[in-house]
PDB file of N, CA, C and O in Angstrom:
ATOM      1  N   MET A   1      77.435  94.300 105.415  1.00  0.00           N
ATOM      2  CA  MET A   1      78.539  93.380 105.644  1.00  0.00           C
ATOM      3  C   MET A   1      78.526  92.919 107.102  1.00  0.00           C
ATOM      4  O   MET A   1      78.267  93.703 108.015  1.00  0.00           O
ATOM      5  N   THR A   2      78.807  91.643 107.298  1.00  0.00           N
ATOM      6  CA  THR A   2      78.921  91.131 108.659  1.00  0.00           C
ATOM      7  C   THR A   2      80.296  91.496 109.211  1.00  0.00           C
ATOM      8  O   THR A   2      81.173  91.933 108.466  1.00  0.00           O
ATOM      9  N   LYS A   3      80.480  91.319 110.508  1.00  0.00           N
ATOM     10  CA  LYS A   3      81.780  91.610 111.116  1.00  0.00           C
ATOM     11  C   LYS A   3      82.883  90.762 110.496  1.00  0.00           C
ATOM     12  O   LYS A   3      83.990  91.250 110.268  1.00  0.00           O
ATOM     13  N   THR A   4      82.585  89.495 110.222  1.00  0.00           N
ATOM     14  CA  THR A   4      83.574  88.595 109.610  1.00  0.00           C
ATOM     15  C   THR A   4      83.933  89.079 108.210  1.00  0.00           C
ATOM     16  O   THR A   4      85.106  89.077 107.834  1.00  0.00           O
ATOM     17  N   GLU A   5      82.952  89.484 107.455  1.00  0.00           N
ATOM     18  CA  GLU A   5      83.210  89.992 106.106  1.00  0.00           C
ATOM     19  C   GLU A   5      84.037  91.271 106.143  1.00  0.00           C
ATOM     20  O   GLU A   5      84.907  91.479 105.297  1.00  0.00           O
ATOM     21  N   ILE A   6      83.766  92.120 107.117  1.00  0.00           N
ATOM     22  CA  ILE A   6      84.534  93.360 107.264  1.00  0.00           C
ATOM     23  C   ILE A   6      85.991  93.046 107.588  1.00  0.00           C
ATOM     24  O   ILE A   6      86.896  93.623 106.985  1.00  0.00           O
ATOM     25  N   LYS A   7      86.223  92.143 108.527  1.00  0.00           N
ATOM     26  CA  LYS A   7      87.598  91.774 108.897  1.00  0.00           C
ATOM     27  C   LYS A   7      88.349  91.190 107.698  1.00  0.00           C
ATOM     28  O   LYS A   7      89.507  91.530 107.456  1.00  0.00           O
ATOM     29  N   LYS A   8      87.683  90.315 106.959  1.00  0.00           N
ATOM     30  CA  LYS A   8      88.320  89.715 105.775  1.00  0.00           C
ATOM     31  C   LYS A   8      88.628  90.778 104.730  1.00  0.00           C
ATOM     32  O   LYS A   8      89.689  90.751 104.107  1.00  0.00           O
ATOM     33  N   HIS A   9      87.707  91.709 104.537  1.00  0.00           N
ATOM     34  CA  HIS A   9      87.906  92.793 103.569  1.00  0.00           C
ATOM     35  C   HIS A   9      89.102  93.666 103.972  1.00  0.00           C
ATOM     36  O   HIS A   9      89.940  94.004 103.136  1.00  0.00           O
ATOM     37  N   ILE A  10      89.173  94.021 105.238  1.00  0.00           N
ATOM     38  CA  ILE A  10      90.295  94.842 105.715  1.00  0.00           C
ATOM     39  C   ILE A  10      91.613  94.102 105.520  1.00  0.00           C
ATOM     40  O   ILE A  10      92.576  94.680 105.017  1.00  0.00           O
ATOM     41  N   ASN A  11      91.667  92.829 105.913  1.00  0.00           N
ATOM     42  CA  ASN A  11      92.909  92.071 105.788  1.00  0.00           C
ATOM     43  C   ASN A  11      93.342  91.924 104.329  1.00  0.00           C
ATOM     44  O   ASN A  11      94.518  92.105 104.015  1.00  0.00           O
ATOM     45  N   LYS A  12      92.416  91.603 103.446  1.00  0.00           N
ATOM     46  CA  LYS A  12      92.762  91.477 102.027  1.00  0.00           C
ATOM     47  C   LYS A  12      93.257  92.804 101.462  1.00  0.00           C
ATOM     48  O   LYS A  12      94.190  92.830 100.659  1.00  0.00           O
ATOM     49  N   SER A  13      92.640  93.896 101.877  1.00  0.00           N
ATOM     50  CA  SER A  13      93.069  95.219 101.426  1.00  0.00           C
ATOM     51  C   SER A  13      94.467  95.542 101.932  1.00  0.00           C
ATOM     52  O   SER A  13      95.281  96.104 101.199  1.00  0.00           O
ATOM     53  N   VAL A  14      94.749  95.190 103.187  1.00  0.00           N
ATOM     54  CA  VAL A  14      96.081  95.425 103.751  1.00  0.00           C
ATOM     55  C   VAL A  14      97.123  94.596 103.007  1.00  0.00           C
ATOM     56  O   VAL A  14      98.207  95.095 102.703  1.00  0.00           O
ATOM     57  N   TYR A  15      96.809  93.337 102.711  1.00  0.00           N
ATOM     58  CA  TYR A  15      97.757  92.488 101.988  1.00  0.00           C
ATOM     59  C   TYR A  15      98.090  93.081 100.624  1.00  0.00           C
ATOM     60  O   TYR A  15      99.251  93.075 100.216  1.00  0.00           O
ATOM     61  N   ALA A  16      97.099  93.586  99.922  1.00  0.00           N
ATOM     62  CA  ALA A  16      97.340  94.219  98.622  1.00  0.00           C
ATOM     63  C   ALA A  16      98.185  95.480  98.783  1.00  0.00           C
ATOM     64  O   ALA A  16      99.062  95.755  97.964  1.00  0.00           O
ATOM     65  N   PHE A  17      97.918  96.243  99.842  1.00  0.00           N
ATOM     66  CA  PHE A  17      98.660  97.475 100.106  1.00  0.00           C
ATOM     67  C   PHE A  17     100.134  97.181 100.382  1.00  0.00           C
ATOM     68  O   PHE A  17     101.008  97.847  99.826  1.00  0.00           O
ATOM     69  N   VAL A  18     100.421  96.195 101.230  1.00  0.00           N
ATOM     70  CA  VAL A  18     101.822  95.904 101.561  1.00  0.00           C
ATOM     71  C   VAL A  18     102.565  95.291 100.382  1.00  0.00           C
ATOM     72  O   VAL A  18     103.765  95.512 100.219  1.00  0.00           O
ATOM     73  N   GLU A  19     101.861  94.529  99.568  1.00  0.00           N
ATOM     74  CA  GLU A  19     102.508  94.005  98.357  1.00  0.00           C
ATOM     75  C   GLU A  19     102.889  95.151  97.420  1.00  0.00           C
ATOM     76  O   GLU A  19     103.934  95.105  96.772  1.00  0.00           O
ATOM     77  N   ALA A  20     102.042  96.176  97.352  1.00  0.00           N
ATOM     78  CA  ALA A  20     102.349  97.351  96.541  1.00  0.00           C
ATOM     79  C   ALA A  20     103.553  98.115  97.098  1.00  0.00           C
ATOM     80  O   ALA A  20     104.266  98.784  96.350  1.00  0.00           O
ATOM     81  N   LEU A  21     103.776  98.015  98.404  1.00  0.00           N
ATOM     82  CA  LEU A  21     104.952  98.635  99.032  1.00  0.00           C
ATOM     83  C   LEU A  21     106.207  97.795  98.835  1.00  0.00           C
ATOM     84  O   LEU A  21     107.302  98.225  99.197  1.00  0.00           O
ATOM     85  N   GLY A  22     106.061  96.594  98.263  1.00  0.00           N
ATOM     86  CA  GLY A  22     107.217  95.742  97.980  1.00  0.00           C
ATOM     87  C   GLY A  22     107.486  94.671  99.018  1.00  0.00           C
ATOM     88  O   GLY A  22     108.574  94.095  99.037  1.00  0.00           O
ATOM     89  N   TYR A  23     106.530  94.392  99.873  1.00  0.00           N
ATOM     90  CA  TYR A  23     106.712  93.394 100.929  1.00  0.00           C
ATOM     91  C   TYR A  23     106.236  92.015 100.488  1.00  0.00           C
ATOM     92  O   TYR A  23     105.336  91.873  99.661  1.00  0.00           O
ATOM     93  N   GLN A  24     106.870  91.015 101.067  1.00  0.00           N
ATOM     94  CA  GLN A  24     106.422  89.640 100.932  1.00  0.00           C
ATOM     95  C   GLN A  24     105.627  89.313 102.191  1.00  0.00           C
ATOM     96  O   GLN A  24     105.926  89.816 103.274  1.00  0.00           O
ATOM     97  N   ILE A  25     104.616  88.468 102.038  1.00  0.00           N
ATOM     98  CA  ILE A  25     103.748  88.121 103.161  1.00  0.00           C
ATOM     99  C   ILE A  25     104.054  86.698 103.601  1.00  0.00           C
ATOM    100  O   ILE A  25     104.079  85.771 102.791  1.00  0.00           O
ATOM    101  N   SER A  26     104.286  86.542 104.898  1.00  0.00           N
ATOM    102  CA  SER A  26     104.568  85.227 105.466  1.00  0.00           C
ATOM    103  C   SER A  26     103.517  84.922 106.526  1.00  0.00           C
ATOM    104  O   SER A  26     103.304  85.698 107.457  1.00  0.00           O
ATOM    105  N   ASP A  27     102.871  83.779 106.362  1.00  0.00           N
ATOM    106  CA  ASP A  27     101.802  83.382 107.284  1.00  0.00           C
ATOM    107  C   ASP A  27     102.178  82.052 107.911  1.00  0.00           C
ATOM    108  O   ASP A  27     102.382  81.067 107.202  1.00  0.00           O
ATOM    109  N   ASP A  28     102.270  82.016 109.237  1.00  0.00           N
ATOM    110  CA  ASP A  28     102.621  80.756 109.905  1.00  0.00           C
ATOM    111  C   ASP A  28     101.386  79.938 110.265  1.00  0.00           C
ATOM    112  O   ASP A  28     101.479  78.937 110.976  1.00  0.00           O
ATOM    113  N   ASN A  29     100.222  80.375 109.764  1.00  0.00           N
ATOM    114  CA  ASN A  29      98.950  79.662 109.934  1.00  0.00           C
ATOM    115  C   ASN A  29      98.504  79.499 111.379  1.00  0.00           C
ATOM    116  O   ASN A  29      97.790  78.549 111.702  1.00  0.00           O
ATOM    117  N   ASP A  30      98.914  80.412 112.251  1.00  0.00           N
ATOM    118  CA  ASP A  30      98.418  80.342 113.622  1.00  0.00           C
ATOM    119  C   ASP A  30      97.121  81.122 113.767  1.00  0.00           C
ATOM    120  O   ASP A  30      96.456  81.040 114.800  1.00  0.00           O
ATOM    121  N   GLY A  31      96.758  81.881 112.732  1.00  0.00           N
ATOM    122  CA  GLY A  31      95.489  82.580 112.727  1.00  0.00           C
ATOM    123  C   GLY A  31      95.509  83.964 113.336  1.00  0.00           C
ATOM    124  O   GLY A  31      94.502  84.670 113.275  1.00  0.00           O
ATOM    125  N   SER A  32      96.624  84.377 113.924  1.00  0.00           N
ATOM    126  CA  SER A  32      96.620  85.680 114.576  1.00  0.00           C
ATOM    127  C   SER A  32      97.518  86.705 113.883  1.00  0.00           C
ATOM    128  O   SER A  32      97.084  87.829 113.630  1.00  0.00           O
ATOM    129  N   TYR A  33      98.744  86.340 113.578  1.00  0.00           N
ATOM    130  CA  TYR A  33      99.700  87.286 113.008  1.00  0.00           C
ATOM    131  C   TYR A  33     100.145  86.873 111.612  1.00  0.00           C
ATOM    132  O   TYR A  33     100.184  85.691 111.270  1.00  0.00           O
ATOM    133  N   VAL A  34     100.481  87.891 110.814  1.00  0.00           N
ATOM    134  CA  VAL A  34     101.115  87.716 109.517  1.00  0.00           C
ATOM    135  C   VAL A  34     102.369  88.578 109.564  1.00  0.00           C
ATOM    136  O   VAL A  34     102.372  89.634 110.197  1.00  0.00           O
ATOM    137  N   THR A  35     103.422  88.145 108.907  1.00  0.00           N
ATOM    138  CA  THR A  35     104.674  88.894 108.903  1.00  0.00           C
ATOM    139  C   THR A  35     104.955  89.433 107.508  1.00  0.00           C
ATOM    140  O   THR A  35     104.825  88.716 106.516  1.00  0.00           O
ATOM    141  N   PHE A  36     105.341  90.700 107.442  1.00  0.00           N
ATOM    142  CA  PHE A  36     105.701  91.342 106.186  1.00  0.00           C
ATOM    143  C   PHE A  36     107.208  91.571 106.190  1.00  0.00           C
ATOM    144  O   PHE A  36     107.770  92.048 107.176  1.00  0.00           O
ATOM    145  N   SER A  37     107.856  91.229 105.084  1.00  0.00           N
ATOM    146  CA  SER A  37     109.306  91.414 104.994  1.00  0.00           C
ATOM    147  C   SER A  37     109.701  91.789 103.571  1.00  0.00           C
ATOM    148  O   SER A  37     108.964  91.547 102.616  1.00  0.00           O
ATOM    149  N   LYS A  38     110.871  92.382 103.459  1.00  0.00           N
ATOM    150  CA  LYS A  38     111.469  92.700 102.165  1.00  0.00           C
ATOM    151  C   LYS A  38     112.769  91.921 102.040  1.00  0.00           C
ATOM    152  O   LYS A  38     113.417  91.614 103.040  1.00  0.00           O
ATOM    153  N   THR A  39     113.140  91.610 100.827  1.00  0.00           N
ATOM    154  CA  THR A  39     114.361  90.825 100.614  1.00  0.00           C
ATOM    155  C   THR A  39     115.616  91.616 100.966  1.00  0.00           C
ATOM    156  O   THR A  39     116.653  91.018 101.253  1.00  0.00           O
ATOM    157  N   ASN A  40     115.546  92.945 100.952  1.00  0.00           N
ATOM    158  CA  ASN A  40     116.730  93.747 101.258  1.00  0.00           C
ATOM    159  C   ASN A  40     116.933  93.998 102.754  1.00  0.00           C
ATOM    160  O   ASN A  40     117.895  94.663 103.136  1.00  0.00           O
ATOM    161  N   PHE A  41     116.049  93.480 103.603  1.00  0.00           N
ATOM    162  CA  PHE A  41     116.224  93.664 105.042  1.00  0.00           C
ATOM    163  C   PHE A  41     117.437  92.874 105.517  1.00  0.00           C
ATOM    164  O   PHE A  41     117.662  91.740 105.095  1.00  0.00           O
ATOM    165  N   LYS A  42     118.203  93.484 106.392  1.00  0.00           N
ATOM    166  CA  LYS A  42     119.434  92.871 106.878  1.00  0.00           C
ATOM    167  C   LYS A  42     119.202  91.974 108.085  1.00  0.00           C
ATOM    168  O   LYS A  42     120.063  91.167 108.435  1.00  0.00           O
ATOM    169  N   SER A  43     118.045  92.111 108.723  1.00  0.00           N
ATOM    170  CA  SER A  43     117.801  91.375 109.955  1.00  0.00           C
ATOM    171  C   SER A  43     116.324  91.025 110.075  1.00  0.00           C
ATOM    172  O   SER A  43     115.464  91.709 109.520  1.00  0.00           O
ATOM    173  N   TYR A  44     116.045  89.959 110.801  1.00  0.00           N
ATOM    174  CA  TYR A  44     114.668  89.601 111.105  1.00  0.00           C
ATOM    175  C   TYR A  44     114.001  90.671 111.960  1.00  0.00           C
ATOM    176  O   TYR A  44     112.775  90.776 111.986  1.00  0.00           O
ATOM    177  N   ASP A  45     114.793  91.449 112.646  1.00  0.00           N
ATOM    178  CA  ASP A  45     114.263  92.514 113.490  1.00  0.00           C
ATOM    179  C   ASP A  45     113.558  93.610 112.689  1.00  0.00           C
ATOM    180  O   ASP A  45     112.806  94.406 113.252  1.00  0.00           O
ATOM    181  N   ASP A  46     113.801  93.652 111.378  1.00  0.00           N
ATOM    182  CA  ASP A  46     113.203  94.686 110.533  1.00  0.00           C
ATOM    183  C   ASP A  46     111.839  94.286 109.971  1.00  0.00           C
ATOM    184  O   ASP A  46     111.205  95.078 109.274  1.00  0.00           O
ATOM    185  N   MET A  47     111.388  93.088 110.261  1.00  0.00           N
ATOM    186  CA  MET A  47     110.096  92.633 109.744  1.00  0.00           C
ATOM    187  C   MET A  47     108.948  93.316 110.476  1.00  0.00           C
ATOM    188  O   MET A  47     109.094  93.775 111.609  1.00  0.00           O
ATOM    189  N   ILE A  48     107.808  93.373 109.803  1.00  0.00           N
ATOM    190  CA  ILE A  48     106.613  93.984 110.368  1.00  0.00           C
ATOM    191  C   ILE A  48     105.618  92.878 110.697  1.00  0.00           C
ATOM    192  O   ILE A  48     105.313  92.042 109.846  1.00  0.00           O
ATOM    193  N   ASP A  49     105.116  92.871 111.919  1.00  0.00           N
ATOM    194  CA  ASP A  49     104.068  91.922 112.317  1.00  0.00           C
ATOM    195  C   ASP A  49     102.724  92.630 112.220  1.00  0.00           C
ATOM    196  O   ASP A  49     102.570  93.768 112.664  1.00  0.00           O
ATOM    197  N   TYR A  50     101.760  91.939 111.636  1.00  0.00           N
ATOM    198  CA  TYR A  50     100.420  92.489 111.474  1.00  0.00           C
ATOM    199  C   TYR A  50      99.422  91.564 112.155  1.00  0.00           C
ATOM    200  O   TYR A  50      99.355  90.374 111.849  1.00  0.00           O
ATOM    201  N   HIS A  51      98.651  92.118 113.075  1.00  0.00           N
ATOM    202  CA  HIS A  51      97.658  91.336 113.812  1.00  0.00           C
ATOM    203  C   HIS A  51      96.339  91.364 113.054  1.00  0.00           C
ATOM    204  O   HIS A  51      95.759  92.427 112.830  1.00  0.00           O
ATOM    205  N   ARG A  52      95.877  90.192 112.666  1.00  0.00           N
ATOM    206  CA  ARG A  52      94.698  90.082 111.805  1.00  0.00           C
ATOM    207  C   ARG A  52      93.398  90.567 112.434  1.00  0.00           C
ATOM    208  O   ARG A  52      92.560  91.136 111.735  1.00  0.00           O
ATOM    209  N   SER A  53      93.211  90.359 113.721  1.00  0.00           N
ATOM    210  CA  SER A  53      91.918  90.739 114.303  1.00  0.00           C
ATOM    211  C   SER A  53      91.901  92.181 114.799  1.00  0.00           C
ATOM    212  O   SER A  53      90.858  92.833 114.739  1.00  0.00           O
ATOM    213  N   SER A  54      93.021  92.690 115.282  1.00  0.00           N
ATOM    214  CA  SER A  54      93.041  94.088 115.716  1.00  0.00           C
ATOM    215  C   SER A  54      93.431  95.023 114.574  1.00  0.00           C
ATOM    216  O   SER A  54      93.303  96.241 114.698  1.00  0.00           O
ATOM    217  N   HIS A  55      93.911  94.456 113.456  1.00  0.00           N
ATOM    218  CA  HIS A  55      94.296  95.219 112.271  1.00  0.00           C
ATOM    219  C   HIS A  55      95.341  96.275 112.621  1.00  0.00           C
ATOM    220  O   HIS A  55      95.172  97.461 112.336  1.00  0.00           O
ATOM    221  N   HIS A  56      96.410  95.819 113.237  1.00  0.00           N
ATOM    222  CA  HIS A  56      97.467  96.728 113.659  1.00  0.00           C
ATOM    223  C   HIS A  56      98.830  96.155 113.299  1.00  0.00           C
ATOM    224  O   HIS A  56      99.096  94.971 113.510  1.00  0.00           O
ATOM    225  N   ALA A  57      99.690  97.007 112.754  1.00  0.00           N
ATOM    226  CA  ALA A  57     101.058  96.618 112.402  1.00  0.00           C
ATOM    227  C   ALA A  57     102.010  97.064 113.503  1.00  0.00           C
ATOM    228  O   ALA A  57     101.914  98.183 114.008  1.00  0.00           O
ATOM    229  N   ASP A  58     102.933  96.173 113.870  1.00  0.00           N
ATOM    230  CA  ASP A  58     103.924  96.462 114.914  1.00  0.00           C
ATOM    231  C   ASP A  58     105.324  96.168 114.408  1.00  0.00           C
ATOM    232  O   ASP A  58     105.530  95.265 113.597  1.00  0.00           O
ATOM    233  N   VAL A  59     106.281  96.941 114.895  1.00  0.00           N
ATOM    234  CA  VAL A  59     107.695  96.676 114.643  1.00  0.00           C
ATOM    235  C   VAL A  59     108.445  96.803 115.964  1.00  0.00           C
ATOM    236  O   VAL A  59     107.948  97.391 116.925  1.00  0.00           O
ATOM    237  N   LEU A  60     109.624  96.252 115.990  1.00  0.00           N
ATOM    238  CA  LEU A  60     110.471  96.383 117.173  1.00  0.00           C
ATOM    239  C   LEU A  60     111.009  97.805 117.270  1.00  0.00           C
ATOM    240  O   LEU A  60     111.134  98.492 116.257  1.00  0.00           O
ATOM    241  N   LYS A  61     111.320  98.240 118.459  1.00  0.00           N
ATOM    242  CA  LYS A  61     111.847  99.590 118.666  1.00  0.00           C
ATOM    243  C   LYS A  61     113.153  99.804 117.903  1.00  0.00           C
ATOM    244  O   LYS A  61     113.447 100.922 117.480  1.00  0.00           O
ATOM    245  N   TRP A  62     113.932  98.747 117.725  1.00  0.00           N
ATOM    246  CA  TRP A  62     115.226  98.870 117.066  1.00  0.00           C
ATOM    247  C   TRP A  62     115.167  98.464 115.588  1.00  0.00           C
ATOM    248  O   TRP A  62     116.207  98.258 114.962  1.00  0.00           O
ATOM    249  N   ALA A  63     113.981  98.351 115.041  1.00  0.00           N
ATOM    250  CA  ALA A  63     113.829  98.050 113.615  1.00  0.00           C
ATOM    251  C   ALA A  63     114.337  99.227 112.789  1.00  0.00           C
ATOM    252  O   ALA A  63     114.465 100.343 113.293  1.00  0.00           O
ATOM    253  N   CYS A  64     114.624  98.966 111.519  1.00  0.00           N
ATOM    254  CA  CYS A  64     115.121 100.033 110.644  1.00  0.00           C
ATOM    255  C   CYS A  64     114.033 101.084 110.432  1.00  0.00           C
ATOM    256  O   CYS A  64     112.846 100.816 110.619  1.00  0.00           O
ATOM    257  N   ASP A  65     114.454 102.267 110.043  1.00  0.00           N
ATOM    258  CA  ASP A  65     113.521 103.379 109.852  1.00  0.00           C
ATOM    259  C   ASP A  65     112.480 103.081 108.774  1.00  0.00           C
ATOM    260  O   ASP A  65     111.330 103.507 108.883  1.00  0.00           O
ATOM    261  N   GLU A  66     112.882 102.349 107.732  1.00  0.00           N
ATOM    262  CA  GLU A  66     111.945 102.007 106.659  1.00  0.00           C
ATOM    263  C   GLU A  66     110.783 101.170 107.205  1.00  0.00           C
ATOM    264  O   GLU A  66     109.627 101.400 106.851  1.00  0.00           O
ATOM    265  N   SER A  67     111.094 100.211 108.056  1.00  0.00           N
ATOM    266  CA  SER A  67     110.046  99.367 108.641  1.00  0.00           C
ATOM    267  C   SER A  67     109.115 100.184 109.526  1.00  0.00           C
ATOM    268  O   SER A  67     107.896 100.018 109.481  1.00  0.00           O
ATOM    269  N   LYS A  68     109.696 101.060 110.325  1.00  0.00           N
ATOM    270  CA  LYS A  68     108.881 101.899 111.205  1.00  0.00           C
ATOM    271  C   LYS A  68     107.953 102.804 110.393  1.00  0.00           C
ATOM    272  O   LYS A  68     106.773 102.944 110.717  1.00  0.00           O
ATOM    273  N   THR A  69     108.487 103.407 109.350  1.00  0.00           N
ATOM    274  CA  THR A  69     107.688 104.278 108.490  1.00  0.00           C
ATOM    275  C   THR A  69     106.574 103.508 107.806  1.00  0.00           C
ATOM    276  O   THR A  69     105.428 103.957 107.771  1.00  0.00           O
ATOM    277  N   ASP A  70     106.917 102.338 107.259  1.00  0.00           N
ATOM    278  CA  ASP A  70     105.917 101.537 106.550  1.00  0.00           C
ATOM    279  C   ASP A  70     104.852 100.984 107.490  1.00  0.00           C
ATOM    280  O   ASP A  70     103.692 100.874 107.095  1.00  0.00           O
ATOM    281  N   ALA A  71     105.213 100.636 108.715  1.00  0.00           N
ATOM    282  CA  ALA A  71     104.216 100.184 109.689  1.00  0.00           C
ATOM    283  C   ALA A  71     103.237 101.320 109.979  1.00  0.00           C
ATOM    284  O   ALA A  71     102.036 101.086 110.121  1.00  0.00           O
ATOM    285  N   GLY A  72     103.743 102.539 110.067  1.00  0.00           N
ATOM    286  CA  GLY A  72     102.875 103.698 110.250  1.00  0.00           C
ATOM    287  C   GLY A  72     101.940 103.890 109.068  1.00  0.00           C
ATOM    288  O   GLY A  72     100.767 104.219 109.247  1.00  0.00           O
ATOM    289  N   LYS A  73     102.457 103.684 107.855  1.00  0.00           N
ATOM    290  CA  LYS A  73     101.618 103.790 106.656  1.00  0.00           C
ATOM    291  C   LYS A  73     100.522 102.732 106.663  1.00  0.00           C
ATOM    292  O   LYS A  73      99.377 103.014 106.311  1.00  0.00           O
ATOM    293  N   ILE A  74     100.874 101.522 107.061  1.00  0.00           N
ATOM    294  CA  ILE A  74      99.894 100.438 107.118  1.00  0.00           C
ATOM    295  C   ILE A  74      98.798 100.774 108.119  1.00  0.00           C
ATOM    296  O   ILE A  74      97.614 100.618 107.821  1.00  0.00           O
ATOM    297  N   ASN A  75      99.186 101.234 109.303  1.00  0.00           N
ATOM    298  CA  ASN A  75      98.197 101.582 110.332  1.00  0.00           C
ATOM    299  C   ASN A  75      97.310 102.744 109.892  1.00  0.00           C
ATOM    300  O   ASN A  75      96.115 102.755 110.188  1.00  0.00           O
ATOM    301  N   GLU A  76      97.875 103.712 109.197  1.00  0.00           N
ATOM    302  CA  GLU A  76      97.081 104.827 108.676  1.00  0.00           C
ATOM    303  C   GLU A  76      96.116 104.333 107.592  1.00  0.00           C
ATOM    304  O   GLU A  76      94.965 104.766 107.540  1.00  0.00           O
ATOM    305  N   PHE A  77      96.584 103.433 106.734  1.00  0.00           N
ATOM    306  CA  PHE A  77      95.735 102.840 105.699  1.00  0.00           C
ATOM    307  C   PHE A  77      94.542 102.126 106.331  1.00  0.00           C
ATOM    308  O   PHE A  77      93.407 102.278 105.878  1.00  0.00           O
ATOM    309  N   VAL A  78      94.806 101.352 107.374  1.00  0.00           N
ATOM    310  CA  VAL A  78      93.732 100.628 108.071  1.00  0.00           C
ATOM    311  C   VAL A  78      92.741 101.613 108.681  1.00  0.00           C
ATOM    312  O   VAL A  78      91.532 101.396 108.605  1.00  0.00           O
ATOM    313  N   SER A  79      93.230 102.674 109.275  1.00  0.00           N
ATOM    314  CA  SER A  79      92.367 103.667 109.892  1.00  0.00           C
ATOM    315  C   SER A  79      91.429 104.296 108.858  1.00  0.00           C
ATOM    316  O   SER A  79      90.228 104.419 109.100  1.00  0.00           O
ATOM    317  N   VAL A  80      91.970 104.688 107.724  1.00  0.00           N
ATOM    318  CA  VAL A  80      91.163 105.287 106.666  1.00  0.00           C
ATOM    319  C   VAL A  80      90.168 104.267 106.123  1.00  0.00           C
ATOM    320  O   VAL A  80      89.013 104.604 105.866  1.00  0.00           O
ATOM    321  N   LEU A  81      90.604 103.038 105.948  1.00  0.00           N
ATOM    322  CA  LEU A  81      89.733 101.981 105.446  1.00  0.00           C
ATOM    323  C   LEU A  81      88.560 101.723 106.400  1.00  0.00           C
ATOM    324  O   LEU A  81      87.423 101.560 105.957  1.00  0.00           O
ATOM    325  N   LYS A  82      88.837 101.685 107.697  1.00  0.00           N
ATOM    326  CA  LYS A  82      87.770 101.486 108.686  1.00  0.00           C
ATOM    327  C   LYS A  82      86.766 102.631 108.659  1.00  0.00           C
ATOM    328  O   LYS A  82      85.562 102.398 108.763  1.00  0.00           O
ATOM    329  N   GLN A  83      87.247 103.868 108.521  1.00  0.00           N
ATOM    330  CA  GLN A  83      86.361 105.018 108.441  1.00  0.00           C
ATOM    331  C   GLN A  83      85.474 104.930 107.196  1.00  0.00           C
ATOM    332  O   GLN A  83      84.285 105.243 107.242  1.00  0.00           O
ATOM    333  N   ASP A  84      86.072 104.502 106.094  1.00  0.00           N
ATOM    334  CA  ASP A  84      85.334 104.358 104.841  1.00  0.00           C
ATOM    335  C   ASP A  84      84.234 103.300 104.975  1.00  0.00           C
ATOM    336  O   ASP A  84      83.104 103.513 104.535  1.00  0.00           O
ATOM    337  N   ILE A  85      84.566 102.182 105.573  1.00  0.00           N
ATOM    338  CA  ILE A  85      83.583 101.112 105.769  1.00  0.00           C
ATOM    339  C   ILE A  85      82.457 101.584 106.673  1.00  0.00           C
ATOM    340  O   ILE A  85      81.284 101.329 106.400  1.00  0.00           O
ATOM    341  N   LYS A  86      82.817 102.271 107.748  1.00  0.00           N
ATOM    342  CA  LYS A  86      81.803 102.782 108.687  1.00  0.00           C
ATOM    343  C   LYS A  86      80.864 103.766 107.985  1.00  0.00           C
ATOM    344  O   LYS A  86      79.654 103.736 108.209  1.00  0.00           O
ATOM    345  N   PHE A  87      81.416 104.631 107.143  1.00  0.00           N
ATOM    346  CA  PHE A  87      80.617 105.594 106.414  1.00  0.00           C
ATOM    347  C   PHE A  87      79.690 104.892 105.427  1.00  0.00           C
ATOM    348  O   PHE A  87      78.513 105.239 105.330  1.00  0.00           O
ATOM    349  N   LYS A  88      80.204 103.918 104.702  1.00  0.00           N
ATOM    350  CA  LYS A  88      79.383 103.175 103.728  1.00  0.00           C
ATOM    351  C   LYS A  88      78.242 102.429 104.425  1.00  0.00           C
ATOM    352  O   LYS A  88      77.128 102.363 103.905  1.00  0.00           O
ATOM    353  N   GLN A  89      78.525 101.873 105.594  1.00  0.00           N
ATOM    354  CA  GLN A  89      77.471 101.187 106.337  1.00  0.00           C
ATOM    355  C   GLN A  89      76.411 102.169 106.802  1.00  0.00           C
ATOM    356  O   GLN A  89      75.221 101.855 106.773  1.00  0.00           O
ATOM    357  N   ALA A  90      76.824 103.344 107.226  1.00  0.00           N
ATOM    358  CA  ALA A  90      75.866 104.364 107.660  1.00  0.00           C
ATOM    359  C   ALA A  90      74.971 104.781 106.501  1.00  0.00           C
ATOM    360  O   ALA A  90      73.773 104.994 106.687  1.00  0.00           O
ATOM    361  N   ILE A  91      75.539 104.897 105.317  1.00  0.00           N
ATOM    362  CA  ILE A  91      74.759 105.255 104.137  1.00  0.00           C
ATOM    363  C   ILE A  91      73.724 104.166 103.852  1.00  0.00           C
ATOM    364  O   ILE A  91      72.558 104.463 103.589  1.00  0.00           O
ATOM    365  N   MET A  92      74.159 102.900 103.908  1.00  0.00           N
ATOM    366  CA  MET A  92      73.265 101.797 103.609  1.00  0.00           C
ATOM    367  C   MET A  92      72.130 101.697 104.627  1.00  0.00           C
ATOM    368  O   MET A  92      71.028 101.258 104.297  1.00  0.00           O
ATOM    369  N   GLU A  93      72.404 102.102 105.857  1.00  0.00           N
ATOM    370  CA  GLU A  93      71.389 102.042 106.912  1.00  0.00           C
ATOM    371  C   GLU A  93      70.550 103.315 106.965  1.00  0.00           C
ATOM    372  O   GLU A  93      69.611 103.414 107.755  1.00  0.00           O
ATOM    373  N   GLY A  94      70.893 104.287 106.121  1.00  0.00           N
ATOM    374  CA  GLY A  94      70.131 105.535 106.082  1.00  0.00           C
ATOM    375  C   GLY A  94      70.430 106.475 107.211  1.00  0.00           C
ATOM    376  O   GLY A  94      69.613 107.338 107.533  1.00  0.00           O
ATOM    377  N   ASP A  95      71.606 106.327 107.831  1.00  0.00           N
ATOM    378  CA  ASP A  95      71.970 107.176 108.971  1.00  0.00           C
ATOM    379  C   ASP A  95      72.703 108.450 108.554  1.00  0.00           C
ATOM    380  O   ASP A  95      73.108 109.233 109.413  1.00  0.00           O
ATOM    381  N   VAL A  96      72.879 108.669 107.248  1.00  0.00           N
ATOM    382  CA  VAL A  96      73.596 109.846 106.770  1.00  0.00           C
ATOM    383  C   VAL A  96      72.620 110.747 106.051  1.00  0.00           C
ATOM    384  O   VAL A  96      71.826 110.293 105.226  1.00  0.00           O
ATOM    385  N   GLU A  97      72.682 112.008 106.364  1.00  0.00           N
ATOM    386  CA  GLU A  97      71.761 112.966 105.739  1.00  0.00           C
ATOM    387  C   GLU A  97      72.388 113.560 104.520  1.00  0.00           C
ATOM    388  O   GLU A  97      71.773 114.391 103.851  1.00  0.00           O
TER     389      GLU A  97
END
């Protein structure tokens, strides 16, 4: 996989993961951030911002606990996914014994 293919794969996987958590995805087409929100959120401050190239979810310090917890889950999901991709690439290149 090329770097571009890896980034696209990670982002698509994250989008599927957050949809499974019950989030809606909002894209303002600027190419850098995507916003995840739930209909039951009381404030815009509870939304989760996801950076497409660094593959990191951020929330405000005063966001609700659910948003903070879910952002942590998203970041952990990305971490595991990156490790999996790295391992699969090592296997394909014959670097694993």
